[in-house]
C-alpha positions in Angstrom: -95.4 -121.9 3.2 -93.1 -123.6 5.7 -91.1 -125.4 3.0 -90.6 -122.1 1.2 -89.3 -120.6 4.5 -87.1 -123.7 5.1 -85.7 -123.4 1.6 -85.0 -119.7 2.1 -83.2 -120.5 5.4 -81.1 -123.2 3.8 -80.1 -120.8 1.0 -79.3 -118.1 3.5 -77.2 -120.5 5.6 -75.3 -121.6 2.5 -74.7 -118.0 1.5 -73.5 -116.9 4.9 -71.1 -119.9 5.1 -69.9 -119.4 1.5 -71.0 -122.8 0.3 -71.8 -123.5 -3.3 -73.3 -126.9 -2.8 -76.8 -128.0 -1.9 -77.6 -128.8 1.7 -76.5 -132.4 2.6 -79.6 -133.1 4.7 -82.4 -132.2 2.2 -82.0 -135.2 -0.2 -82.0 -137.6 2.8 -85.6 -136.9 3.8 -88.4 -137.9 1.4 -90.9 -135.1 0.7 -93.8 -137.1 2.2 -91.8 -137.5 5.4 -90.8 -133.8 5.5 -94.5 -132.8 5.0 -95.7 -135.2 7.7 -93.0 -134.0 10.2 -94.1 -130.3 9.6 -97.7 -131.3 10.4 -96.8 -133.4 13.5 -94.2 -131.0 15.0 -95.2 -127.5 14.0 -92.6 -125.8 16.2 -89.8 -127.6 14.5 -88.3 -128.0 11.1 -86.3 -130.7 9.4 -82.5 -130.4 9.8 -80.1 -128.5 7.6 -76.4 -129.4 7.3 -75.5 -126.0 8.9 -77.5 -126.6 12.0 -74.1 -128.0 13.2 -70.7 -126.4 13.5 -68.5 -126.4 10.4 -65.8 -128.3 12.1 -68.3 -131.1 13.1 -69.5 -131.2 9.5 -65.9 -131.5 8.2 -65.2 -134.2 10.8 -68.2 -136.2 9.7 -67.2 -136.0 6.1 -63.6 -137.0 6.9 -65.0 -140.2 8.3 -67.1 -140.9 5.2 -70.3 -139.2 6.3 -72.5 -136.9 4.3 -72.0 -133.9 6.5 -75.6 -134.1 7.7 -75.6 -134.8 11.5 -79.4 -134.6 11.6 -80.6 -137.7 9.7 -79.9 -141.4 10.0 -81.6 -144.3 8.2 -81.8 -148.0 9.0 -84.2 -150.8 9.7 -84.8 -150.3 13.4 -87.8 -152.6 13.8 -86.7 -155.6 11.7 -89.6 -155.3 9.3 -87.4 -154.7 6.3 -88.5 -151.1 5.8 -86.3 -148.0 5.8 -86.8 -146.1 9.1 -85.4 -142.7 9.9 -84.0 -141.0 13.0 -84.2 -137.2 12.6 -82.9 -134.3 14.7 -85.5 -131.7 14.3 -84.6 -128.0 14.9 -86.8 -125.5 16.7 -88.0 -122.5 14.8 -87.4 -120.5 18.0 -84.0 -120.6 19.6 -81.6 -123.6 19.1 -83.5 -126.4 20.7 -83.8 -129.8 19.1 -85.9 -132.9 19.2 -85.0 -136.4 18.1 -87.7 -138.3 16.4 -87.9 -141.8 14.8 -90.1 -142.0 11.7 -91.5 -145.4 10.9 -93.3 -145.9 7.6 -96.8 -147.4 7.9 -99.6 -147.9 5.4 -100.7 -144.4 4.3 -98.1 -142.4 6.1 -95.7 -142.3 9.0 -95.7 -143.0 12.7 -93.5 -140.9 14.9 -91.9 -141.6 18.2 -90.0 -139.0 20.2 -86.8 -140.3 21.7 -85.0 -137.4 23.2 -84.4 -133.7 23.1 -81.0 -132.3 23.7 -82.1 -130.4 26.8 -79.6 -127.8 27.8 -77.4 -128.7 24.9 -78.2 -126.8 21.7 -79.2 -128.6 18.5 -76.1 -127.2 17.0 -73.9 -129.5 19.0 -76.4 -132.5 18.7 -76.3 -135.4 16.3 -78.3 -138.4 15.3 -76.9 -141.5 13.7 -77.4 -145.3 13.5 -75.6 -148.1 15.2 -75.2 -151.7 14.2 -77.0 -154.6 15.8 -75.2 -155.7 18.9 -74.7 -155.3 22.7 -74.3 -151.8 24.1 -73.1 -151.1 27.6 -73.5 -148.0 29.8 -70.3 -146.2 30.4 -69.0 -146.8 34.0 -69.7 -143.2 35.0 -73.2 -143.4 33.5 -73.9 -146.8 35.0 -73.6 -145.3 38.5 -76.3 -142.8 37.9 -78.7 -144.1 35.4 -81.7 -141.9 34.5 -85.2 -143.4 34.9 -85.9 -145.9 32.2 -82.2 -146.3 31.2 -80.6 -149.7 31.1 -77.2 -150.9 32.2 -76.9 -152.7 28.8 -79.1 -153.5 25.9 -78.8 -156.1 23.1 -80.0 -154.6 19.8 -81.3 -157.4 17.5 -81.7 -154.7 14.7 -80.0 -151.4 13.9 -80.3 -148.8 16.6 -80.5 -145.1 16.8 -77.9 -143.0 18.6 -78.6 -139.5 19.8 -76.0 -137.4 21.4 -73.8 -134.3 21.7 -70.7 -134.0 19.7 -67.6 -135.0 21.7 -69.7 -135.9 24.7 -72.2 -138.4 25.8 -74.8 -140.1 23.7 -77.7 -142.6 24.1 -78.3 -145.7 22.1 -81.9 -146.6 21.5 -83.0 -150.1 20.4 -86.5 -151.2 19.4 -87.3 -154.4 21.1 -90.7 -156.1 21.6 -92.6 -153.0 20.6 -90.8 -150.4 22.7 -87.6 -148.4 22.7 -84.9 -149.4 25.2 -81.9 -147.1 25.8 -78.5 -147.1 27.3 -76.1 -144.1 27.9 -72.8 -144.4 26.0 -69.9 -142.0 25.3 -67.8 -141.0 22.3 
C-alpha cells in the first residue's frame, strides 16, 4: 500500500514539475531495502528527486550527479559490501531523517545518523566522501556539539549529511561506531 502511495506521489511530483523522466532516486534503492526501510521507519518514505529544489537538482546534475540528493552508496565499513546513506522524508510535513543501511545476512541493519532539525528535508542532502582526514571548520570547532570531533580520519568512505549551501557533517565508521565532524560547503 505504501509503495503504491509513494509511486502516486512520485508521479504527481513529476506531473507538477512538468518532468517526463522517471524519478532519479527510485532506481538507486533496491526493493528489498525500500521495503525494509518502510517497516523500520513507518513515519518516513524513501526520497524522491523532487524532495529537493529544482535549482539544487540542476546543480547536482551539472557536477555529474544523478539529481537525487537523497541517496549515496559506498563501502562505509570496509567489508567490501555496498552500503547506503539515505535521506528519508517524513509523510507529515517536510522533516527528514538520515539513515545508513548496512547489508547483513537475511536483511539490513539501520543506523540513524542525523535529522535535519529545523532545516527542512527539501534543503537537505546526503552524499558520500572519500577516505581521508576531515577537519571541523574554524567556526564549528569553537562550539562543537556533544559527540562531535575536531577532526576524524576516515579509513573507508564516509557519509556526509548537510543542508545545501550551508553546513554539513561527515560521518566515518571506525571500530564499530560512527564518528562525526562538522564541515562546511
